[in-house]
N, C-alpha and C positions, 0 to 999 in steps of 0.2 A: 525463486531460485532458478537460474538457468542452468542448462547442462554444462556450459563453460565455467560456471562458478562452483561446480561440485567439489567439495573439499573433505578433509578428514572430519571436520565438524559436521558436515552433512551426513557422513556415514554414521557418526555417533548419534545424530538426531535427524533421522531421515524424514521425508514427507510422510504423511499419514496414509501409507499404503495399507491395504487390507488384503493380505494374501488369502487365497482360497482356503488354505488350511486353517486360518484363524476363524473364518466363517463356519467351517465345519466343527471346530472345537467349541464354538459358542454354545452349540446345542447340547454338548455332553459335559460342560462344566469341567470340574477337576478330575473326573473319573478317567481311568486309564483302561482302555479296552484291549490293551496288548499285554496285560499281565492278569493272571487270575486274582480274584479277591483274596484268596488265601495267601498268595505270594506277596501281594501288596501289603497285607497285614503283617506278615512274618519276615519280610525282607529275604525271601527265598526265590529260587528260580526252578520251577518244575518243568518237566518235559511239555506239559500242556501249555505253559507260557511261552516256551521256545517255539512251539508249533504255531502259536498265534502270530508270531513275527516272521516265521520262515516262509519262503516262497514256495516250498514244497513240504509235504509230510516227511517224516524221517525216511531217509533213503535206504532202500534195501540193497545192501552192499555185499558183493561176492568177495572182493579184494580191495584193500585200500593201501596206498603206499605214499610216502612223503619223500620228495627230492630236494636236497640242498646243493647237490652238485650240478653245475650248469650243463655240462656235457650230457649227463644222464637225463636231466629234465628235458633237454631238446631231443635226445634220441627217442625218449618215450613219446613225446608229442608227435614227432615225425612218424613213428610206428603206428600211432593211432590213425593218422591221416592215410597212411598207406594201406591200412586194413579196412578203411571205410567202405561200406557197401551201398548205403542209401542216402545218408545225409551228414553234413558237417555244418555246425553252427558255431560261429566265432565272434567274440566281442573283445576289442583291444584298444587301449589308449594309443599305443604306437605300433604301427606295422610298417617296418622298413623294407628296403630292397638291398640290404647288404648281403654278406656272404651266407650266413646261416639262414637268413630270411628267404633268400633266393631259392635255397634247397626246399624249404617248406612250400614256397609258392609253386615250384615245379611239381611237388607232390599234390598240391591242390588241383593244378591243371590236369595231372594224370588221373586224379580221382574223378574230375568232371567228365573226362573222356570215357570213364567206365559207367557213366550215367548217374554219378553221385551229385546230389543237389547241394551246393555250397552257398551259405549266406554269411557275409562278412560285414560286421558293423564296426566302424572305427571312428575315432574322435576327429571332428572337423579341423580344429586348430592344429593338431599335431600331424595331420596327414594331407592337408590341402596341397602342399608342395609336391606330393606324389600322386596327384590326380591322374596324370597320364599313365602311370603304372597300374592303377586300379582299373582304368578304362581298358588297358591291355589285357588284364586278367578276364574281364567280362567278354571282350571280343574273342580272345583265343579259346575261351570255353564255350563259345556259341550260346552265351546266356545261362549256362549251367552254374556259373559263379555270379552271384549278385552282390553288389557292394552298396552300402549306405553310409552316409556321414551323419554323425550325432552332434547336436546343438547347432543347427542351421540358424542363420540370421532371421530374427523375427521381423514383423512388419515395422516396428519402431526403428530397428537398426537400418532397415532398407530405406525408410523415409529419411533418416538422418544422412544416409549415403547420397540420396537424391539431393537433399539440401546442400550438402557440402560441395556438390559438383554442379550446382545450378547457378547461372548468372542472375544478377539482380534484374527484375523486370524493367523494361524500358521506361525512361522518364521517372525513375525512382531514386530518391536521394539516398546516399550511403547510410544515413542514420535510420532510414525506414526500410532498409534492404531486408533485414532479418524477418521482420513481421510480414513483409510482402511475400517473401519466399515461402514462409510457412503457410500463408493463406493460399498461395498458388498450389502448393503440395496438397493441402487439405481439400481444396476444390477439385483437384484433378484425380486424387487417389481415393477419396472417400467412397466406400462401398466396393472397392476393387479387392481382389485376392492378391495380397502383396507377397505371398510366399516366394514367387519366382519373378517378381517384377524387376525389370532392368531398363533404366532410362538411357543406357549407354555409359554415361559417366558413373552412375552408381555401381554398375557391374565392375568397372575398372577399379573403382575405389575399394569395393569389397575384396576384389582379387588382390590388390596391394595390401589390404589389411590382413587377410588370412595368410598370405605368403610372406608377410613381414618385410615388405619391400618399400623403403621410404621414398625412393624416387618414383615408384608407381603411384603411391599416395599423392605425392606432390604433383605429378603429371595430371592425375585425375582432377585435382582441385584447380590447377592452373588452366588446363584446357577447358574444363567444364564451366568455370566461371569467366572464361575469356579475359583473363587478367593481363594488363599491360605492366610487366614487371619493371619497365624502365622508370616508372614513377616512384618506385620504392628504393632505388639505389642511387647513391650520389653521383653527380656528373663530374667528369674529369676532363678539363681542357675542351669543353664543348661536346665531348663524346658521352654517350649513355654508358652508365656503369654496368649495364646488363651484358654479361658475357657467360661463357660456359662455366667459369668458376663460380660466378654468382648463382647460376641455375643449380649447379651441383650442391652448393652450400644451402640454397633454399630447400631443395628436395630433402636433404639430410636433416636440416634443422626443423623443417615442417613436421617430420615424423616425431621428433623429440618433443617439440612444443605441443603438438596435437595430443600426443600421449600424456603429457604432463597435465593436460586440461580435461581430456575426455576418456581416457581409459580408467580402470579402477584398480584399487588395491596395489599389489606389488608393481605391476606394470606402470601404474601412475606414479608411484613413489620413486621407482627407479628412474623414470623419465625426468621427474622433478630434480633429482640429484644430478643427473647428467646435465640438465639445463643450468643448474647453479655452477657446476664445474666449468661448463663452457663459458658462461658469462664472467666467471671469476678470472679465467685465463685469457679470453679473447673478446672482451667487452666491446672494444672499439669496432672490431670487424662484424660482430653479430648484431649490434644494435639496429642497423637499418634492416637486416633480414627479419629480426623479431617484429619490427613495425609492419613488415609486409605480411607476415604470417597472421598477426593479430587481425589484420583487415579482412581476411578471407574466411575466418572461422565463424561458427554460428553466433549471432548476436540477437538480442531481443528476448521477450518472454515466450516461453513454450506453452501453447494451449494444451499440450498433452504431457506436461513435465513429469507427472507421477509415473505414467507408463514408460516414458523414456528413461527415467531414473532407474526403474526396476530392470529394464532391458539391459542397460549398460552395466548395472551392478552384477548381473548374472551372465554377462557376455562370455566369460571364461568358465562356465560350468562344464567341466570335462567329462567325457565318458572314460571312467577309470577302471571299468571292468577288465578282468583278464579271464577269459572263458573259452574253452574248447569242448564241444559236445559232439561226439561221433555216434551216429546211428541211435541217438537217444539213450545210449546205454553205457558209454565210456566218456568220462569227463576228466579234464585236467584244468586246474585253476590255481591261483595264488598271486604272487607278486610280479611274475615275469611278463614283460612285453615281448613283442616279436622283433628282436634286434640283437645284434652280436653280443653286447656286454652282458646280456642275460642268458645267452645260449652258448657261451664259450668260457673255458678256463684260459689262463694265460697261454698265448701262442703268438706267432708273428703277425697275425691278422688283427689282433686286438689293438685298439688305439688307447684311449685315456683310462677308462674304468673297466674293471671286472666286478660285476655286482654279486654280492652274496645274497642269495634269495631262497625262497621256499615255495614249492608247489605241492599240491595234493593231487593224486590221480586215483580215481575210483572206477572199478568195474562193477556195474550194477547187476543184480540178478535178472532184471528184465528192463525193457524199455521204459523210461520214465516220461510219461506224457506231461507231468507237472514241470519237469526241467525244461522240456521243449516249449511249453506254454510260457514259462518265465522269460525265456529268450524272446519269444514272439511278442510278448507285451512291450518289450523295449524296442524291438525291431519295427513294430507297427505303430509306434507312438509318433505319428506324423507331425505333431506339434514341434518336435525336436529333430526328427530324422529326415534326411533327403536322399533320394537315389541320385546316381551320378548325372543323369540327364537334367535333374533339377538344379544340381550344382552348376552345371554348364550354363543353365538358363540365367541364374541370378548372380553368379560370380565366375564367368568364363576365364580360363587361365591362359588363353592363347597369347595375349600381349606379354604377360609376365614371363612365360617360358621362352618366347622368341627373344625378348629383351635380354634375358639372362644368357641365352646361348650366344647372342651377338656380342654381349659385353665380354664373354670369356674368350671369344675368338678374334675380336677386332679392336682397333682403337676407336674411341667415340668419334662420331661425325665423319667417319671415313666411308668410302665407297663399299668397302668390305662389310662394314656395319650394316649399311642399308640393304645390301644384297643378302647377307645372312639372315637379317631380320625378316625380310619378305619371303625368303625361301621356306620358312618354317610352316609345317602343317601338321595337323593332329595325327594323321595316319602314320606319317614318318616318325613322329615322336613316340608313338606307341610301339612301332617296330624297334626303335632304339632301346626302349625299355625292355622289350623281350630279349634283345641281344645282350643287354647288360645283365639281366637276370641269369641267362645261360652262362655268361662269363663268370659271374660271382659264384654260381653253384659249382662250376668246374674248379675254381680256385679253392673253394671250401673242401671239396672231396680230395684235392691234392695236398692240402696243407693243414687241415684242421678236423679231420674225421674223428668223431668222438670215440674214446677208448673204453667207455663204460656205459652200461645201460641199467645198472643196478640201483635200486632205490636205497636211501639211507635208513629208512624206518618202514616198518610194516604196522599198519593200524590193527588193533585187536579185533578179532571176530565179533566180540561182544559190543562193539562201539555203536552208539546211536549218533547219527550224523545228519545235520540239518543245513540246508542251503539258505543263506541270508543275503539280502541285498539292501543297499541304499538306492532309492529310486526317485525320479522327479514327479512321481504320482503315487496315489494310493493303490496298492495291488488289487484290493477288493472292489474298487469302484468300477461300475459298468462304463460310465462316461468319464474317461480319465482326463483330468485337468492338471496342468503343470503346477507343481508346488515350488515355492522358493524358500530356501533356508529350512530352519527347524524351530519348533516351539519347545521350550524347556518343559520337561515332565510329560511331553506328548511326542517324543521322538518317533514312536511307531506310527502315530497318526500323521506325522510329517513326512512319512515315507522312509524314515531312517531306522530300519529294523536292526541294522548292525549295532548302532549306538544304543538302542533300547535294550538289547540283550547284553551289551558290554556293561552298562550301568547296573542292570539287575544281577549280572554275574559277579561284579565286585561286591555288592551287598551280600549275595549268597555265600561268597567265600568266607566272609566274616562269620556268618551264621553256622557254617560247617566246621569252623576251626575249633580245636580243643587242645589241651595239653598233650593228650595221647595222639592226636592227629592234627598237627600244625599245618597250616595252609601257606602256599607260596604263590605269589603273583609275579609273573615275569612279563614286563612290557618290552618285548624285543622288536623294536620298530625303527625304521630308517629315519623317518621325519617326525620328530617328537615335539609337538607344540600343542599341548592338550586344550581341547575346547573347555569352556569354563565349567560346564556341568560335570565333566570328569575331574577337573581340578578341585571343584568343591566336594566331589565324592571322596577324593583322597583326604580332604580336610576333615570330613566326617569320620574317616577311618582313624584319625590321629587325635581328634579333640574330645573323644568320649561320646560323641553323638551316637556312635554304634560301637559295640564291644568287639574290637578287632585285635585283642591282645596276643593272639596266637597266629597272627598273619604277618608275613614278611614280604614286603614289596620291593622289587628290584627292577630298575630301568636299565636297559642295555641298548644304546643307540650310537649313532655316528658322532664323531668329534668334528670340529671345523676342518680338521686335516683330512678326514675321510669322506665327508659328504659331498655330493654334487650340487646340493642346494643349501649353501651355507647360511643364507638369510634365515631359514626356518630354525636351524639349530642355534643360531646366534640369538634370535628373539626368545627362543625357549629357555635359554640359560637364565634370562631375567624373570621369566615366569616361575622357573624353578627356584630362583633366589627368593622370590616372594613366598613361595610355599615353604622353603627352608626356614625363613624367619617366622612364619606362622607356626610351623612345627615346634620351633624352639620356645615360643612364648605361650602356645596353647596346647601343647601335647599333654594328654591325660596320662598321669604316671602309671596307671594300671591298665587302661583299656586300649591304649594306642598300639597301632601296628608299627613295625619297624620299617625304615625306608633307606634305600641305598641307590646310588646313581653311578653308572659305569659308561665309559665311552671307548669305542674302538680306537686303537692306535694305527697310524698308517703303516701299511705293508706294501712295499713297492716291488715291481718286477723290473730288474735292470736289463737294459739292452744297449750294448756298445758303451757301457759306462754311464748311461743316462737313466734316470728314474722316469720312465715313460708311462708306466701303468701302475694303477693302485687299486686295492680292494675298497669297495664301498658297500656298506650294508644297504639292502633294498627290501629285506623281509618285512612282512607285516603280520607278526605272530604275537598272540597274547595267551600266556598260560594263566588261567584263572582258577586256581585251586585244583580241583579234580577235572576241570574242563579246559579246552584249548580252542582258540580261534585262529584259522589260517586263511588269509585272503589278500585283497588288494587295498584295504582301507588303512590309511596312515593314522597315527595317533595325533592328528592335527585338526585345526579348526576347519580347514578347507574340506576335509573328508566328511565332516558333519554338515556343513552349510552349503556346499556347492556341488561336489562331484558325485557321480554315480559310483558305486562300489559293490563288490560281492565277496563271498567267502563261505567257509564251512565252519560250523560250530560243532565240536566233537566232544562227546561225553562217554562215560563208561569204557574208557580205553586206557586203563591204568599203566599197562606196560609201555605203550607208546609215549604217553605223557611223561612218565618217569624217565624214559630214555632221552627224550628231548630236553627235559629240565637238567638231567645229569650232564648233557653236552654243554649247556649254558654255564653250569657250574665250572666245567673244565675251562671254558673260555675266560671267565672272570678270574680264574686262579692263575692264568698265564700272563705274567707281567710284560711279555713281549707282544701280546695281542690286545690286552684290555687294561685300562687304567680306571681305578675308582676315583671319582671326583666329588663324592659327597661332601668332603671337607671343604672343597672350593666354595660351595654354596653356603655351608654353615659357618665357615671360618672368616670370610671376608665381609666387610661392610660394602654397601653399594658403591660408594665413591671409589674405593680401592679396586673393586671388580671392574668398574668402567675404565679406570686407568690402566689396569692390566690388559684389557681387551683391545686397547687402541691399536697396537701394532697389528694384531690379527685382523682388525677391522680394515686397516689400510690394504693389507694383502688381499683380503676377501673381495673388496670392492674394485680393486684394480682388475682382478680376474673376472669378476661378475659383469662389469660394464665394459670390459675390453678397453680399458683406458690405459694408454702407454704410461710408462714411468715419467714423472715430471722431469723437465729439463734440469740441468745443473743450477740454473738461476735460482737463487734463494727465494726470490719473490714469488715465483710460480710454485715452488715447492710449498711455501706457506699458504698460498691461495688454495692449492689443491687440498691440503690438509684441513684447512679451516672449513672448506665447503663440505668435506666428508663429515667432519665432527659436528658441524652445524645441523646436518640432517640426521645422522645416525645416532649420536648419543642421546638426543632428546627422545627419539623413538624408543630406544632401549629403556630409558628411564620411564617412559610412559607405559611400556609393557609391565615393568615392575610395579608401578604405582596402581595401575588398573587391577592387576592381579592381587596386590596387597590389600587395597581398599575393599575389593570384592570378598576376599577371604575373611577379613576382619569384621566387615560390617554388613555385607550384602550377599553373602554366598547363598542365602536362602531366597534372595529376591530375584524372581524370574525376569523382570524387566532389565535388571543390571546384567544378568547373564546374557540376555539377548543382545544388549549393546556391546558387550565384550566380544561376543562371537561375530557380530556384524562388522566390527572394526577390523578384526584380524583374519577374516575368512579367506582373504586373497592370498595369504602367505603359504 
């Protein structure tokens, strides 16, 4: 199997990779070192078992507060930074330079001038386009602010970038080009440290990849391989068909075609759908371009196909932590990124979404060395983190930024374009970022100053609070090796402490329930597409495998009308349909837990008669009987199999948990805010459900792929519709069938669960 032939079938039946975690587990068999023997036997969850999974011992807390109001959460975060005396440690998926974020960045710079040491870890994919901004923070702080990117390209990705931008060796036939290039790369790069290798073309390619610029990707391939594009385009009246329109089309189409062959999961699937739409509507125009692109992509057998397969499969393992630790003693975490939609309520500066989210803030009784060490373990994991000098070495952004600026200011191929492009330099760009930060901060204080700093809930003084993480390595290991994915029933050993505790807490809730003390489980989570081990745990709770008769399970999540990631909730509906069918046919009449499913209704903010803004749930909260988890982990397969995550597991806090659950009850009781859709899953058969969702599917994918409305021509309308249905409906049916087959026949089969999770981990 070559990289270009990677398909859904390959995901379901991958090469025989042996992740490090599997080798580690072979020695310990079926034992679980992350739960005590007593808890394993009794399906309980003691504090001792929680501590086996926690990154720290139980935190000694002076005060704990929970924020659901965006303004208050941001005001508290800003106050922590302004009070910092010694250190600030931060880890975020998104760190923007918009209005509220600029205010926080100014506070970080002010703290650095007081001598505070600031370490900021951000996700590579989400923040590469802001590289100049982070360089500015480092420069203006005179090194007191240090920034690193998470999930750097590994050696396999760099070798592939070299391959894609390398011409065929001289006197090599096209049919032998692929093998010859791989041999050249192997001979040249074997034994070298590839962490920051840049052959010129590879750096430009990676820059285009991380900045998501199709024309830069196309330029890297075309320039690197020294292609003569005229051979790929038809001649017209003796003149070459190569022109600026052809080049633009090739650049754009190269990205889509390349993504459809070489990216993974959702990016790959989305590109394939785009490709089919394009070919359905513009077949005659795109055919020669498609021939051109096929000719420049990797061909031939890979000598290192297993390592390459794994590298691309985990190319988008995100840093999904949300973490702020000040002076080792004050911490705030939860679901909020550093960006306006998480830090503002509706106001004139907010654009599309206002996220409903949940943060926890703790003032500890003393400095927590364990919390600091947990951050440093991730910060120092050089297998996946790169400082900004390293980013500039292997993926310099100069071309991308200069090209963008010239495109915005000038017409292509004009003197202005060339002049603007050549005038760009990094020092000027950083100064522009500083000025933009100041302007945004001034606008924030003038128009969006927060009006409240009060928390919504106070955590009981009696609470026991544990810090949990999903990590790409084992916390206890001295020599930390990167782990990929998770092994069922060994989530803790796979680095997935959050999911290990979630599963144990679900079982524990059933054990604690009684007629006198019924237990309630609330899955209040924005992106709900359960990994299979959690889906099968719910099955055990309804089919009599465990006595859960006094447990009430309620899911409260986004609807397709409120979510910003509709594909996740769309797929989840068909997994839930499979669970509903299993519930109806296998529910134990005495031992079963009850189950209900709710979705938020859209609530818009009107401006000048238009619905411009809307609420979208972003919280990641689970009420698990007498316990609660608040953090960054979504109830989806990606959070188990790919991304890093963190959160707090809180017990012995009855007043807080009761208050939070009571608020959820108020929400589901308000027909203007929430709609129960349990009957939708239980009452419709699959065919009717698919038919009902067709209209929503069209609207969702038009927005998702930025595809304009089809023309009035009936033929194009039908072609567009058929292309969508051809790709989307079979995928939805496959979600249902895999979920249904697994629940009915294989829910106890670890291999089946691994296949399910591997298939859907990208969504």
